[in-house]
A tleap script that builds the chain and sets N, CA, C and O, in Angstrom:
source leaprc.protein.ff14SB
mol = sequence {
  NMET THR TYR THR ASP HIE ARG GLY ASN SER
  VAL PRO GLY PRO SER HIE GLY VAL TYR ALA
  ILE SER VAL ALA ALA GLU LEU ALA GLY VAL
  GLY VAL GLN THR LEU ARG LEU TYR GLU ARG
  ASN GLY LEU ILE THR PRO ALA ARG SER SER
  GLY GLY THR ARG ARG TYR SER ARG ASP ASP
  LEU THR ARG LEU ARG ARG ILE ILE ALA LEU
  SER GLU GLN GLY ILE GLN LEU ILE ALA ILE
  GLY ARG ILE LEU ASP LEU GLU ASP ALA ASN
  SER THR LEU ARG ASP ALA ASN ALA ALA LEU
  THR THR GLU ARG ASP ARG LEU ARG ASP HIE
  ARG SER ALA GLN CARG
}
set mol.1.N position { 0.751 -1.228 0.245 }
set mol.1.CA position { 0.259 -0.293 -0.148 }
set mol.1.C position { 0.947 1.190 -0.169 }
set mol.1.O position { 1.958 1.306 0.524 }
set mol.2.N position { 0.645 1.960 -0.660 }
set mol.2.CA position { 1.276 3.340 -0.689 }
set mol.2.C position { 0.277 4.856 -0.215 }
set mol.2.O position { -0.941 5.029 -0.273 }
set mol.3.N position { 1.190 5.620 0.167 }
set mol.3.CA position { 0.441 6.871 0.852 }
set mol.3.C position { 1.025 8.090 0.050 }
set mol.3.O position { 2.132 7.972 -0.474 }
set mol.4.N position { 0.324 9.237 -0.057 }
set mol.4.CA position { 0.815 10.605 -0.744 }
set mol.4.C position { 1.219 11.193 0.642 }
set mol.4.O position { 0.550 11.136 1.674 }
set mol.5.N position { 2.669 11.878 0.438 }
set mol.5.CA position { 2.807 12.713 1.423 }
set mol.5.C position { 2.677 13.985 1.201 }
set mol.5.O position { 2.548 14.359 0.036 }
set mol.6.N position { 2.683 14.956 2.302 }
set mol.6.CA position { 2.270 16.328 2.280 }
set mol.6.C position { 2.855 16.944 0.949 }
set mol.6.O position { 2.390 18.059 0.714 }
set mol.7.N position { 3.804 16.460 -0.012 }
set mol.7.CA position { 4.017 17.123 -1.316 }
set mol.7.C position { 3.410 16.904 -2.450 }
set mol.7.O position { 3.389 17.547 -3.500 }
set mol.8.N position { 2.724 15.540 -1.997 }
set mol.8.CA position { 2.057 15.020 -3.080 }
set mol.8.C position { 2.651 13.653 -3.513 }
set mol.8.O position { 1.987 12.983 -4.304 }
set mol.9.N position { 3.616 13.268 -3.153 }
set mol.9.CA position { 4.650 12.301 -3.742 }
set mol.9.C position { 4.007 11.001 -3.030 }
set mol.9.O position { 3.485 10.940 -1.917 }
set mol.10.N position { 4.160 10.145 -3.830 }
set mol.10.CA position { 3.656 8.797 -3.664 }
set mol.10.C position { 4.644 8.154 -2.882 }
set mol.10.O position { 5.827 8.310 -3.183 }
set mol.11.N position { 4.239 7.287 -1.690 }
set mol.11.CA position { 5.618 7.031 -0.435 }
set mol.11.C position { 4.806 5.313 -0.206 }
set mol.11.O position { 3.600 5.069 -0.167 }
set mol.12.N position { 5.766 4.520 -0.109 }
set mol.12.CA position { 5.308 3.585 0.492 }
set mol.12.C position { 4.785 3.611 2.206 }
set mol.12.O position { 5.161 4.408 3.066 }
set mol.13.N position { 3.803 2.462 2.362 }
set mol.13.CA position { 3.537 2.614 3.685 }
set mol.13.C position { 4.030 1.773 4.521 }
set mol.13.O position { 4.500 0.758 4.007 }
set mol.14.N position { 4.095 1.880 5.952 }
set mol.14.CA position { 4.933 1.357 6.673 }
set mol.14.C position { 4.993 -0.466 6.542 }
set mol.14.O position { 5.707 -1.201 7.223 }
set mol.15.N position { 4.252 -0.786 5.720 }
set mol.15.CA position { 4.179 -2.652 5.825 }
set mol.15.C position { 4.580 -2.916 4.537 }
set mol.15.O position { 4.685 -4.068 4.115 }
set mol.16.N position { 4.852 -1.774 3.770 }
set mol.16.CA position { 5.250 -2.622 2.289 }
set mol.16.C position { 6.701 -2.558 2.223 }
set mol.16.O position { 7.424 -1.567 2.325 }
set mol.17.N position { 6.986 -3.689 2.050 }
set mol.17.CA position { 8.668 -3.902 1.368 }
set mol.17.C position { 9.146 -3.351 0.706 }
set mol.17.O position { 8.497 -3.280 -0.338 }
set mol.18.N position { 10.379 -2.632 0.671 }
set mol.18.CA position { 11.241 -1.549 0.246 }
set mol.18.C position { 12.404 -1.885 0.184 }
set mol.18.O position { 12.994 -1.860 -0.896 }
set mol.19.N position { 12.928 -2.226 1.179 }
set mol.19.CA position { 14.548 -2.311 1.567 }
set mol.19.C position { 15.053 -3.913 1.218 }
set mol.19.O position { 14.445 -4.843 1.746 }
set mol.20.N position { 16.160 -4.165 0.330 }
set mol.20.CA position { 16.797 -4.990 0.272 }
set mol.20.C position { 17.292 -5.686 1.637 }
set mol.20.O position { 17.222 -5.080 2.706 }
set mol.21.N position { 17.833 -7.087 1.528 }
set mol.21.CA position { 18.267 -7.487 2.579 }
set mol.21.C position { 19.719 -6.735 3.372 }
set mol.21.O position { 19.996 -6.625 4.566 }
set mol.22.N position { 20.420 -6.321 2.193 }
set mol.22.CA position { 21.553 -5.648 2.689 }
set mol.22.C position { 21.459 -4.347 3.395 }
set mol.22.O position { 22.023 -4.111 4.464 }
set mol.23.N position { 20.633 -3.427 2.665 }
set mol.23.CA position { 20.103 -2.516 3.515 }
set mol.23.C position { 19.366 -2.743 4.959 }
set mol.23.O position { 19.790 -2.338 6.041 }
set mol.24.N position { 18.416 -3.328 4.775 }
set mol.24.CA position { 17.510 -3.957 6.048 }
set mol.24.C position { 18.378 -4.306 7.181 }
set mol.24.O position { 18.001 -3.962 8.301 }
set mol.25.N position { 19.776 -5.105 7.012 }
set mol.25.CA position { 21.071 -5.320 7.835 }
set mol.25.C position { 21.551 -3.986 8.098 }
set mol.25.O position { 21.369 -3.673 9.275 }
set mol.26.N position { 21.982 -3.290 7.552 }
set mol.26.CA position { 22.571 -1.781 7.733 }
set mol.26.C position { 21.818 -1.429 8.788 }
set mol.26.O position { 22.208 -1.333 9.952 }
set mol.27.N position { 20.608 -1.215 8.326 }
set mol.27.CA position { 19.701 -0.168 9.297 }
set mol.27.C position { 19.487 -0.791 10.304 }
set mol.27.O position { 19.137 -0.002 11.182 }
set mol.28.N position { 19.519 -2.195 10.787 }
set mol.28.CA position { 19.073 -2.827 12.101 }
set mol.28.C position { 20.537 -2.851 12.493 }
set mol.28.O position { 20.714 -2.732 13.705 }
set mol.29.N position { 21.318 -2.942 11.964 }
set mol.29.CA position { 22.981 -2.887 12.725 }
set mol.29.C position { 22.985 -4.293 13.101 }
set mol.29.O position { 23.099 -4.642 14.276 }
set mol.30.N position { 22.845 -5.218 12.001 }
set mol.30.CA position { 23.089 -6.781 11.925 }
set mol.30.C position { 23.647 -7.115 10.620 }
set mol.30.O position { 23.536 -6.288 9.715 }
set mol.31.N position { 24.284 -8.328 10.394 }
set mol.31.CA position { 24.387 -9.023 9.589 }
set mol.31.C position { 23.691 -9.550 8.598 }
set mol.31.O position { 22.579 -9.807 9.059 }
set mol.32.N position { 23.765 -9.948 7.115 }
set mol.32.CA position { 22.760 -10.462 6.485 }
set mol.32.C position { 22.434 -11.760 7.262 }
set mol.32.O position { 21.312 -11.948 7.732 }
set mol.33.N position { 23.390 -12.601 7.378 }
set mol.33.CA position { 23.139 -13.761 8.100 }
set mol.33.C position { 22.593 -14.247 9.032 }
set mol.33.O position { 22.265 -15.383 9.377 }
set mol.34.N position { 22.479 -12.643 9.662 }
set mol.34.CA position { 21.666 -12.803 10.864 }
set mol.34.C position { 20.161 -12.576 11.051 }
set mol.34.O position { 19.374 -12.903 11.939 }
set mol.35.N position { 20.002 -11.692 9.547 }
set mol.35.CA position { 18.545 -11.730 8.867 }
set mol.35.C position { 18.092 -12.970 8.238 }
set mol.35.O position { 16.903 -13.158 7.984 }
set mol.36.N position { 18.843 -13.665 8.027 }
set mol.36.CA position { 18.538 -15.270 7.107 }
set mol.36.C position { 18.058 -16.041 8.502 }
set mol.36.O position { 16.945 -16.563 8.570 }
set mol.37.N position { 19.068 -16.066 9.684 }
set mol.37.CA position { 18.731 -16.863 10.766 }
set mol.37.C position { 17.539 -16.352 11.709 }
set mol.37.O position { 17.038 -17.127 12.524 }
set mol.38.N position { 17.076 -14.966 11.572 }
set mol.38.CA position { 15.633 -15.183 12.064 }
set mol.38.C position { 14.516 -15.179 11.539 }
set mol.38.O position { 13.371 -15.176 11.990 }
set mol.39.N position { 15.130 -15.179 10.110 }
set mol.39.CA position { 13.828 -15.598 8.929 }
set mol.39.C position { 13.266 -17.414 9.320 }
set mol.39.O position { 12.189 -17.971 9.537 }
set mol.40.N position { 14.544 -17.772 9.247 }
set mol.40.CA position { 14.415 -19.424 9.390 }
set mol.40.C position { 13.872 -19.850 10.580 }
set mol.40.O position { 13.248 -20.899 10.748 }
set mol.41.N position { 14.213 -18.716 11.689 }
set mol.41.CA position { 13.278 -19.407 13.098 }
set mol.41.C position { 11.926 -18.890 13.192 }
set mol.41.O position { 11.395 -18.989 14.298 }
set mol.42.N position { 11.167 -18.279 12.111 }
set mol.42.CA position { 10.202 -17.488 12.028 }
set mol.42.C position { 9.587 -16.170 12.959 }
set mol.42.O position { 8.449 -16.034 13.407 }
set mol.43.N position { 10.661 -15.343 13.066 }
set mol.43.CA position { 11.188 -14.358 13.830 }
set mol.43.C position { 10.445 -12.888 12.682 }
set mol.43.O position { 9.967 -11.800 13.003 }
set mol.44.N position { 10.607 -13.383 11.642 }
set mol.44.CA position { 10.395 -12.264 10.629 }
set mol.44.C position { 10.177 -12.951 8.975 }
set mol.44.O position { 10.817 -13.749 8.290 }
set mol.45.N position { 8.798 -12.083 8.777 }
set mol.45.CA position { 8.878 -12.601 7.325 }
set mol.45.C position { 8.604 -11.593 6.107 }
set mol.45.O position { 7.517 -11.385 5.567 }
set mol.46.N position { 9.874 -11.003 5.794 }
set mol.46.CA position { 9.951 -10.303 4.902 }
set mol.46.C position { 8.759 -10.469 3.525 }
set mol.46.O position { 8.356 -11.610 3.301 }
set mol.47.N position { 8.324 -9.510 2.794 }
set mol.47.CA position { 8.111 -9.693 2.000 }
set mol.47.C position { 9.076 -10.310 0.557 }
set mol.47.O position { 10.296 -10.225 0.416 }
set mol.48.N position { 8.258 -10.812 -0.219 }
set mol.48.CA position { 9.181 -11.428 -1.604 }
set mol.48.C position { 8.892 -10.556 -2.820 }
set mol.48.O position { 7.724 -10.229 -3.031 }
set mol.49.N position { 9.786 -10.185 -3.571 }
set mol.49.CA position { 9.506 -9.625 -5.100 }
set mol.49.C position { 9.136 -10.877 -5.805 }
set mol.49.O position { 9.211 -12.030 -5.383 }
set mol.50.N position { 8.647 -10.364 -7.167 }
set mol.50.CA position { 8.394 -11.372 -8.135 }
set mol.50.C position { 9.285 -12.621 -8.127 }
set mol.50.O position { 8.885 -13.775 -7.964 }
set mol.51.N position { 10.768 -12.155 -8.360 }
set mol.51.CA position { 12.079 -12.862 -8.438 }
set mol.51.C position { 12.387 -13.596 -6.976 }
set mol.51.O position { 13.360 -14.332 -6.814 }
set mol.52.N position { 11.548 -13.331 -6.076 }
set mol.52.CA position { 11.908 -13.911 -4.903 }
set mol.52.C position { 12.819 -13.799 -3.823 }
set mol.52.O position { 13.165 -14.621 -2.975 }
set mol.53.N position { 13.275 -12.119 -4.104 }
set mol.53.CA position { 14.340 -11.530 -3.377 }
set mol.53.C position { 13.293 -10.430 -2.070 }
set mol.53.O position { 12.219 -9.855 -2.248 }
set mol.54.N position { 14.109 -10.494 -0.914 }
set mol.54.CA position { 13.308 -10.535 0.394 }
set mol.54.C position { 13.067 -8.975 0.332 }
set mol.54.O position { 14.035 -8.331 -0.073 }
set mol.55.N position { 12.203 -8.433 0.587 }
set mol.55.CA position { 11.638 -6.926 0.489 }
set mol.55.C position { 11.529 -6.394 1.898 }
set mol.55.O position { 10.375 -6.239 2.297 }
set mol.56.N position { 12.146 -6.198 2.421 }
set mol.56.CA position { 12.142 -5.457 4.385 }
set mol.56.C position { 11.322 -4.277 4.223 }
set mol.56.O position { 11.726 -3.378 3.485 }
set mol.57.N position { 9.938 -4.153 4.979 }
set mol.57.CA position { 9.460 -2.977 5.323 }
set mol.57.C position { 9.436 -2.035 6.323 }
set mol.57.O position { 9.475 -2.828 7.264 }
set mol.58.N position { 9.400 -0.851 6.895 }
set mol.58.CA position { 9.715 -0.118 8.008 }
set mol.58.C position { 9.012 -1.061 9.135 }
set mol.58.O position { 9.803 -1.351 10.033 }
set mol.59.N position { 7.923 -1.514 9.266 }
set mol.59.CA position { 7.489 -2.776 10.056 }
set mol.59.C position { 8.461 -3.441 10.552 }
set mol.59.O position { 8.832 -3.413 11.726 }
set mol.60.N position { 9.035 -4.241 9.423 }
set mol.60.CA position { 9.806 -5.126 9.618 }
set mol.60.C position { 11.122 -4.759 10.446 }
set mol.60.O position { 11.661 -5.409 11.341 }
set mol.61.N position { 11.518 -3.413 9.837 }
set mol.61.CA position { 12.708 -3.141 10.586 }
set mol.61.C position { 12.263 -2.566 12.203 }
set mol.61.O position { 13.234 -2.433 12.949 }
set mol.62.N position { 11.404 -2.347 12.581 }
set mol.62.CA position { 10.958 -2.330 13.870 }
set mol.62.C position { 11.035 -3.691 14.533 }
set mol.62.O position { 11.853 -3.964 15.411 }
set mol.63.N position { 10.169 -4.485 14.074 }
set mol.63.CA position { 10.172 -6.065 14.517 }
set mol.63.C position { 11.770 -6.367 14.493 }
set mol.63.O position { 12.068 -7.291 15.250 }
set mol.64.N position { 12.603 -5.927 13.957 }
set mol.64.CA position { 13.958 -6.415 13.777 }
set mol.64.C position { 14.839 -5.936 15.323 }
set mol.64.O position { 15.581 -6.473 16.145 }
set mol.65.N position { 14.218 -4.614 15.084 }
set mol.65.CA position { 14.849 -3.635 16.440 }
set mol.65.C position { 14.579 -4.489 17.777 }
set mol.65.O position { 15.430 -4.806 18.609 }
set mol.66.N position { 13.050 -4.825 17.800 }
set mol.66.CA position { 12.743 -5.421 19.235 }
set mol.66.C position { 13.417 -6.875 19.032 }
set mol.66.O position { 14.063 -7.146 20.044 }
set mol.67.N position { 13.482 -7.870 18.094 }
set mol.67.CA position { 14.486 -9.057 18.241 }
set mol.67.C position { 15.539 -9.099 18.705 }
set mol.67.O position { 15.974 -9.990 19.435 }
set mol.68.N position { 16.307 -7.753 18.196 }
set mol.68.CA position { 17.653 -7.473 18.750 }
set mol.68.C position { 17.955 -6.972 19.746 }
set mol.68.O position { 19.102 -6.894 20.187 }
set mol.69.N position { 16.828 -6.501 20.312 }
set mol.69.CA position { 17.168 -5.996 21.919 }
set mol.69.C position { 16.613 -6.880 22.734 }
set mol.69.O position { 16.710 -6.579 23.923 }
set mol.70.N position { 16.063 -7.872 22.493 }
set mol.70.CA position { 15.560 -9.173 23.371 }
set mol.70.C position { 16.985 -9.895 23.183 }
set mol.70.O position { 17.646 -10.079 24.205 }
set mol.71.N position { 17.409 -10.241 22.174 }
set mol.71.CA position { 18.804 -11.031 21.785 }
set mol.71.C position { 19.357 -10.607 22.580 }
set mol.71.O position { 19.720 -11.505 23.340 }
set mol.72.N position { 19.833 -9.184 23.048 }
set mol.72.CA position { 20.794 -8.406 23.494 }
set mol.72.C position { 20.702 -8.910 25.086 }
set mol.72.O position { 21.634 -9.035 25.881 }
set mol.73.N position { 19.244 -9.165 25.297 }
set mol.73.CA position { 18.934 -9.113 26.990 }
set mol.73.C position { 19.461 -10.746 27.445 }
set mol.73.O position { 19.466 -11.133 28.614 }
set mol.74.N position { 19.905 -11.614 26.228 }
set mol.74.CA position { 20.128 -13.150 26.026 }
set mol.74.C position { 19.025 -14.022 26.221 }
set mol.74.O position { 19.054 -15.058 26.886 }
set mol.75.N position { 17.851 -13.456 25.482 }
set mol.75.CA position { 16.470 -14.224 25.383 }
set mol.75.C position { 17.140 -15.185 24.140 }
set mol.75.O position { 17.906 -14.774 23.268 }
set mol.76.N position { 16.715 -16.362 24.279 }
set mol.76.CA position { 16.768 -17.112 23.640 }
set mol.76.C position { 15.740 -17.033 22.019 }
set mol.76.O position { 14.590 -16.602 22.103 }
set mol.77.N position { 16.352 -17.524 20.513 }
set mol.77.CA position { 15.447 -17.183 20.015 }
set mol.77.C position { 14.101 -17.555 19.781 }
set mol.77.O position { 13.170 -16.909 19.299 }
set mol.78.N position { 14.188 -19.028 20.324 }
set mol.78.CA position { 12.430 -19.578 20.539 }
set mol.78.C position { 11.787 -18.808 21.437 }
set mol.78.O position { 10.587 -18.691 21.190 }
set mol.79.N position { 12.220 -18.176 22.508 }
set mol.79.CA position { 11.538 -17.530 23.310 }
set mol.79.C position { 11.246 -16.163 23.140 }
set mol.79.O position { 10.436 -15.557 23.841 }
set mol.80.N position { 12.031 -15.569 22.027 }
set mol.80.CA position { 11.645 -14.274 21.295 }
set mol.80.C position { 10.824 -14.379 20.557 }
set mol.80.O position { 10.036 -13.440 20.448 }
set mol.81.N position { 10.664 -15.534 19.761 }
set mol.81.CA position { 9.027 -15.551 18.926 }
set mol.81.C position { 8.233 -15.997 19.759 }
set mol.81.O position { 7.152 -15.956 19.171 }
set mol.82.N position { 8.042 -16.464 20.913 }
set mol.82.CA position { 6.852 -16.412 21.700 }
set mol.82.C position { 6.810 -15.380 22.394 }
set mol.82.O position { 5.812 -15.483 23.107 }
set mol.83.N position { 7.451 -14.216 22.640 }
set mol.83.CA position { 7.188 -13.342 23.062 }
set mol.83.C position { 6.309 -12.120 21.829 }
set mol.83.O position { 5.332 -11.425 22.106 }
set mol.84.N position { 6.993 -12.179 20.572 }
set mol.84.CA position { 6.685 -11.490 19.694 }
set mol.84.C position { 5.154 -12.054 19.230 }
set mol.84.O position { 4.283 -11.290 18.814 }
set mol.85.N position { 5.019 -13.144 19.335 }
set mol.85.CA position { 3.693 -13.612 19.392 }
set mol.85.C position { 2.871 -13.271 20.242 }
set mol.85.O position { 1.730 -13.165 19.793 }
set mol.86.N position { 3.033 -12.981 21.667 }
set mol.86.CA position { 2.065 -12.323 22.530 }
set mol.86.C position { 1.999 -11.170 22.880 }
set mol.86.O position { 1.359 -10.746 23.843 }
set mol.87.N position { 2.736 -10.480 22.038 }
set mol.87.CA position { 3.036 -8.602 21.831 }
set mol.87.C position { 2.010 -8.841 20.922 }
set mol.87.O position { 0.884 -8.480 21.267 }
set mol.88.N position { 2.178 -9.464 19.643 }
set mol.88.CA position { 1.240 -9.056 18.804 }
set mol.88.C position { -0.149 -9.640 19.088 }
set mol.88.O position { -0.953 -8.882 18.546 }
set mol.89.N position { -0.781 -10.629 19.683 }
set mol.89.CA position { -1.792 -10.907 20.310 }
set mol.89.C position { -2.310 -9.939 20.895 }
set mol.89.O position { -3.407 -9.548 20.497 }
set mol.90.N position { -1.590 -9.214 22.125 }
set mol.90.CA position { -1.522 -8.041 22.908 }
set mol.90.C position { -2.088 -6.960 22.265 }
set mol.90.O position { -3.107 -6.442 22.722 }
set mol.91.N position { -1.599 -6.589 21.344 }
set mol.91.CA position { -1.721 -5.435 20.299 }
set mol.91.C position { -3.072 -5.625 19.413 }
set mol.91.O position { -3.852 -4.686 19.254 }
set mol.92.N position { -3.303 -7.004 18.809 }
set mol.92.CA position { -4.567 -7.157 18.407 }
set mol.92.C position { -5.922 -7.101 19.199 }
set mol.92.O position { -6.959 -6.594 18.771 }
set mol.93.N position { -5.773 -7.627 20.272 }
set mol.93.CA position { -6.696 -7.327 21.309 }
set mol.93.C position { -6.641 -6.025 21.804 }
set mol.93.O position { -7.720 -5.487 22.053 }
set mol.94.N position { -5.632 -5.421 21.994 }
set mol.94.CA position { -5.798 -3.588 22.428 }
set mol.94.C position { -6.975 -2.942 21.693 }
set mol.94.O position { -7.889 -2.306 22.218 }
set mol.95.N position { -6.726 -3.329 19.791 }
set mol.95.CA position { -7.363 -2.408 18.891 }
set mol.95.C position { -8.505 -2.840 18.874 }
set mol.95.O position { -9.342 -1.959 18.678 }
set mol.96.N position { -9.045 -4.225 19.048 }
set mol.96.CA position { -10.434 -4.523 19.188 }
set mol.96.C position { -10.949 -4.176 20.214 }
set mol.96.O position { -12.130 -3.858 20.075 }
set mol.97.N position { -10.335 -4.059 21.752 }
set mol.97.CA position { -11.007 -3.251 22.544 }
set mol.97.C position { -11.372 -1.855 22.671 }
set mol.97.O position { -12.344 -1.355 23.238 }
set mol.98.N position { -9.997 -1.086 21.762 }
set mol.98.CA position { -10.700 0.293 21.872 }
set mol.98.C position { -11.772 0.524 20.832 }
set mol.98.O position { -12.577 1.446 20.961 }
set mol.99.N position { -11.794 -0.412 19.664 }
set mol.99.CA position { -12.969 -0.292 18.703 }
set mol.99.C position { -14.029 -0.521 19.359 }
set mol.99.O position { -14.828 0.408 19.238 }
set mol.100.N position { -14.454 -1.507 20.124 }
set mol.100.CA position { -15.143 -1.929 20.940 }
set mol.100.C position { -15.889 -0.612 21.736 }
set mol.100.O position { -17.072 -0.327 21.547 }
set mol.101.N position { -15.106 0.040 22.536 }
set mol.101.CA position { -15.078 1.205 23.328 }
set mol.101.C position { -15.672 2.226 22.645 }
set mol.101.O position { -16.687 2.823 23.007 }
set mol.102.N position { -15.005 2.435 21.607 }
set mol.102.CA position { -15.674 3.727 20.816 }
set mol.102.C position { -16.903 3.247 19.946 }
set mol.102.O position { -17.436 4.170 19.329 }
set mol.103.N position { -17.369 2.215 19.796 }
set mol.103.CA position { -18.853 1.647 19.472 }
set mol.103.C position { -19.461 1.815 20.242 }
set mol.103.O position { -20.484 2.436 19.955 }
set mol.104.N position { -19.262 1.376 21.796 }
set mol.104.CA position { -20.039 1.198 22.875 }
set mol.104.C position { -20.680 3.104 23.189 }
set mol.104.O position { -21.863 3.445 23.206 }
set mol.105.N position { -19.607 3.912 23.370 }
set mol.105.CA position { -19.709 5.253 23.544 }
set mol.105.C position { -20.519 5.836 22.287 }
set mol.105.O position { -21.262 6.733 22.686 }
set mol.106.N position { -20.604 5.674 21.192 }
set mol.106.CA position { -20.992 6.073 20.022 }
set mol.106.C position { -22.833 5.508 20.315 }
set mol.106.O position { -23.870 6.164 20.221 }
set mol.107.N position { -22.617 4.094 20.673 }
set mol.107.CA position { -24.003 4.171 20.909 }
set mol.107.C position { -24.957 4.609 22.163 }
set mol.107.O position { -26.185 4.696 22.160 }
set mol.108.N position { -24.219 4.814 23.033 }
set mol.108.CA position { -24.644 5.413 24.311 }
set mol.108.C position { -24.828 7.107 24.208 }
set mol.108.O position { -25.493 7.747 25.023 }
set mol.109.N position { -24.014 7.788 22.892 }
set mol.109.CA position { -24.271 8.944 22.476 }
set mol.109.C position { -25.457 9.114 21.874 }
set mol.109.O position { -26.155 10.126 21.929 }
set mol.110.N position { -25.710 7.990 21.225 }
set mol.110.CA position { -26.859 7.914 20.257 }
set mol.110.C position { -28.136 7.572 21.007 }
set mol.110.O position { -29.171 8.028 20.522 }
set mol.111.N position { -28.221 6.890 22.039 }
set mol.111.CA position { -29.478 6.470 23.021 }
set mol.111.C position { -29.862 7.835 24.096 }
set mol.111.O position { -30.937 8.127 24.619 }
set mol.112.N position { -28.603 8.469 24.171 }
set mol.112.CA position { -28.572 9.802 25.214 }
set mol.112.C position { -29.398 10.657 24.494 }
set mol.112.O position { -30.459 11.067 24.967 }
set mol.113.N position { -28.849 11.067 22.984 }
set mol.113.CA position { -29.391 11.948 22.152 }
set mol.113.C position { -30.830 11.861 21.783 }
set mol.113.O position { -31.474 12.833 21.388 }
set mol.114.N position { -31.477 10.244 21.975 }
set mol.114.CA position { -32.753 9.800 21.575 }
set mol.114.C position { -33.911 10.454 22.812 }
set mol.114.O position { -35.098 10.712 22.612 }
set mol.115.N position { -33.211 10.601 23.987 }
set mol.115.CA position { -34.088 11.163 25.092 }
set mol.115.C position { -34.586 12.388 25.115 }
set mol.115.O position { -35.289 12.751 26.059 }
savepdb mol mol.pdb
quit
């Protein structure tokens, strides 16, 4: 997905894969083989071009920084995977809760307006 910036230019969205593996590795501060290791362990799944080239997004880079931070704390990769899964699930639940709260408030306001 692309967006339009304040100048009217089309820019990739945060989940759009644009960075090659070498660029992503440099931006994340790790080696290319480390990124491949994380991928083999299911910690990150970059998009692929039609030719099969890995393409990392800004969201992927954020996830990589989280993986690196956990790894630097001495946490094993399998545990990092579980932590990330739980963080993702928690985020999804938070988003659903916020949507339900918004809907509840909207219905409450609607009922109040009808009285």
